[in-house]
N, C-alpha and C positions, 0 to 999 in steps of 0.2 A: 402543400406547394409542389407543383410538378417539377420533376428533374429535367434539366436540359438534355438534348440528345447526346452531348459529350459526356455528361455525368452518367447517363444510363449506359453508355458504352463502357465506361470505366467500371461501373458496378457489375456489368455482365462479365467483363474480363476478370474481375476479382473473384466472382462466384465460380467462374470456370476453373480457377486454381483451387482445387478441392482442399489441398493441404492448408492453404492460407485461410480459406473460408471456415473450415471446421476448427482451425486453431483460434480464429476470432470468436466463434461461438463458445468454445470451451473456456477461453480466457475471460470472456465477458461473464459467463456463469460464475467462474471462480471469483472474479473481482466484485461482482454485484453481491455475491454471498458474503464476501469479506466486509463489504460496507455495512452489512447487518451483523457484524461479529458479535455485538452485544446480545443478539437473539440466539446465537449459536453456542457461544462459550461465555458463561457468566456465573458468578457465585450468588446472584440474586435471582429468585424465581421470576418467571414471566408473569404469572397470575397467582394471587393468593386469595382464598375465600376464608374469611374469618367472621364468625357470628352473622352470617348472612350478607356481609358486605364484601365487595371485590376490591382488591388492591393490586397495583401494578409496580412492584418494587424495581423492575428493570428500567423503569422510566422516571420514577419519583422516589424521593426520600421519605422514609417512614421511620419514626423513632420506635424504640422497643416498647414504649408505653402504649403505642397504638394497638399492640397485641397482648396487653395485660402485663407487660414487664415492668421493671423498676426504673430503667435508665431512659434518659431523653436522647441519648446518642442513637445512631442508626442501628437498626436491628441486625444482628449477625445471623443470617438465615441458615447458615450451616451448623450453628450451635444446636445440639439436641434439645436444650431447654427451650429455645425460641420455637423450634419446630413443634415441640410438645404443646406450647402455648397456643399455637395456631390450630393444631389438630383438635385439641381438647377444649377450645373456646376460652382459654385463659385460666386453666385450673392451677390452684396454688401449689399443688403437689408436684408440678413439673420439674422444679429444681431439685427435688429429692430423688425421684425415680422417673425420668423422662420416658424411657422406653416402656416401662410398665404402664404408665398413665396413657401413653399413645395407643398401646395395644388394647387396653380396656376401652378407651373411647371409640376406637375404630370397630371393635368387635361387638360391643354391647350398647354403644351410644350413651354410656354413663361413666362417671368418675366418682369413685367412693359412694356408689349407689345413687347419685344424683344425675338426672338426665342432662346431657349437654348437646349443643349443636356442633357437630364435628366440622372441622374445616379441612382444607387441602391446599396443596401447592403444585403448580406445574413448573418443572425445571427445564432449562434449555438442554439440548442433546449432550452438551459437555458442561457439567455443573461446576466449572472452575473458570475464574477470570485469569488473565495472563499474569497477574500479580498475586494470585491466591497461593498461599503456602499450605500444603497438606502434610503436616508432620505425622505421617504414619509410615513406620518402617524406615529403611535406609534410603539415602538419596545419593546419586540418581538411582531410580528404580526402573525395572524393565516394564514394557507394556503389559497391561492387564485389563480387566473389565472396567475398572474405574478410570484408568489413564490409558487411552488408546495408543499413544505413542510414548508412554513412559513419563518420567519426570526428570527434571534437570538436577543440578547439584544443590539447589536450594529448595527442592521438593515442589517446584511449580510445574503445572501440567504443560507438557511439550506441545500437544495438539492445540491448546488454546493460544500459546505463544506463537505458533506457526501461523495461525489464522490472523491474529492481530499484526504479526510481523509482515505477513504478505501484504496486508492492506497498507501499512506504512511504507513499505518498499516501493510498491507500485505507485502510490500517491506521490511519493518523493520523486520518483523517476519521471512521472508525467508532468509534474509542476516544473521540474528542472528542464526537461526536454522542451516544453512549450516556451518557457521564458528564454532559454538559450537559443532556440531556433529563431524566435522573433528578433532578438538582438543580432545573432550571427548572420541571418539572411539580410537584414537591413544594412548591416555594415558591409557585407560582401557585395550587395547590390550597388551601394554608393561607390565603393572602390572600383568595381568593374565598369560601371556605366560612365563615370566621369573620367577615370584614368588619370594620366599625367601626374601633377604634383599631389593631387588628392590621394591617388593610389600609393604614391611613394611615401608620403607622410604616414598614412594608415599602416603600411607595411612595416615601417620602422617602429611605430608604436606597438604593433602586434608582436614583433620580435622581442621587444623589451618586456611586454606583459606576459608572454608565454614563457619567458625565461625565469619568471618569479616562482620560487618554490612554494607551491600552494599548500603542501602539507605543513610546512613551518608556519605559514600564515594561520592555518586552521588551529594548530596547537597554541599559538600565541593568543588568538582571539578567544578560544575556549578557556584558556587559563585566566584571562581577564574578565570575560563576560559570562563564563559558565556554558555548559553544553545545553543546546536546545534544538528542536527540530527546525524552526524557521531560520535560526542563525546558520545552520548547516545548509539549508536550501539557498540562502543568500550567498554564502561563500562559494558553493558549488556552481551557481549561475555565474558568479563573478569571474571564475576561472574556466567555465565550460563553454561560454558563448563563442569563442574563436574556432570551435570544432567545425562549424559549417561555413565559416567565412571564406576559406580558400576555395572550396568547391563552387560556391555561388559566385565568387569573384571571377573565377575562370569562365563560367558559363556566360556571365555578363560581358566580359572582355571579348568573348567569341561572337556574341550576338549583337553587340552595339553597332557594328557596321553592316548588319544584314539589310537587305533592300527594304523590308517592311518597316524597320526602325528609321531608316533615312526618309522613307515616305511619310511616316508619322511626324517626324520633325518638320518636314517641308510643309505639312498641313497645319502646323502650329500646335500640335498636341503637346501637353505639358510633360516635363521630364518624369514627374511622379506617375502619371498615367502610363507612359511608355514603359517605365521600369517594372511596375507592379501589375499592370494589366496585360502587357504584351510580351515582355521578356521573361518575367518570373515564371509563368506557367510552363514555358519551354525549359526552364531550369529545374523544374520540380523533380524530374526523374533522377538527376544527379543528387539533389537534396535528399530525396527519400531513400536513396542508396546509403547515405551516411546516417540517416536518422536512427536506424536500429542500433548503430554503434553508440549514439548519444544516450539512448535509453538504457541499453544494457550496461554501458559504462557508468551511468548514474547509479544503477542498482549495485553493480560490483563495487563502485567507489564507496557507497554507503556501507556495504558489508565489510569492506576492507577497513574503513575507519572504525566501525564497531568492533571488529576483530582486534584492532590495535588499541582500543580503549579511547579513541578520540572522536567517536561518532555520537549517537544519541545518548541521552542520560541512561545511567546504568539500570534504572527501573523499567525502561521502555522495552517493549518486545522487539527483539532484534534477531534477524537471521544470522548476522555476522557474529553476534555474541553466542548464538547456538553453535556455530562452527568452532568458536574458541573453546567452548565447553567440551565439544567432541574431541578436540586435540588434547585437552587436559584430562579427559577421562576415557582412555582407550578401552577400559573394561566395560564401557557402555556403548556398544556399537550402534544402538538405535539412534543416538544423537547424531552421529556422523551420517548414517543412512538417511535420516529425516532431512538434515541440512542439504545433503547432496541432491536428493530427489526434488526438494522444493526449488532449489536454484536451477537445476537442469530443466524442470518443467516450465518454470516461469520464463527463463531466458529463451528456451527453444520456441515456445509459443509466440513470444514477441518477435523473434527473428522471422518465423514463418509468416506472421501477419504482415510485417513490413516488406518482406520479399514479395508478397502478393500485391501490396499497394504499389510498389515500384513497378511491377509488370503492368498493373492496371493503368498507370499514368504514362507508360511508354507507348507512344503511337505506333511503334514498329512491331509491337506484339499484339496479335489478335487471336483470342482463344475461341474455339468452337464448342 
């Protein structure tokens, strides 16, 4: 579908803002990569070849019996015994001397003198899931070859938790920002366009609603219903939608008496069409100016709640929980460094992107 001349001009203006354009590319690459986090950081192999057959543990459940084991529960692929079964084709001696059996199978193609069809596994770049506990040495441990960013105080890989935590934070912020923007823009448009008693009643209701202590409400709801991602999204939207209402209301109050609005009314154009087709596009610059604060506020709010212990469930990958661990373990500076760099990068890229969007929608700014 071809873009309109106005959309093409806005896209040219956005691309002319190099900082915003390259920030969009970098952020898109990071977010798309995080959407496939299971292919980057996982304690399940991507592909397994066992006795000539191919298995895909990253996407499907396989019991240990599928690889010659004894249990019908899911295979623990990091277990040396299970790895030995896969490599040696199900040799019974795997549970006694897994390393020796694997070495013999790989070097000679035999186990105890009998020929076997050796198997193999392809692991993700980070062979740990965000909840994988690697009980080797002390925790938290410094970055090394196995753990690129070290481990936290429960021996979980920090790099894996950052990738999954980045995905949750961005998804949370985008969902909250979209829903809050729709509600806030609609409410502000109704207030500003109709004015009078409608505006007065809405303003009093907003004052009452914004004076409600949202943190207390979150604590009470979580104490009753338990912590969950979607409950947190719902509560954040519930208290976040008034952020854009004031800006949109002011723009509609200013534009409702413009000549083109009066002309549209005189021609019998419906209020809905006037509001959202004629006035709203002119109010988008002010709206986009506030949108970065909504998104960064959602990310910061989620991190703050996680830091205080009222955010996502304790097992979920959380950047706020990582910051809390950094505070509790000052002897592990890699935790604080990782949390700071992740937050700084994520928030800076988002601010630069929306700064470029704001300028692209501003008819007074033309880039060459």
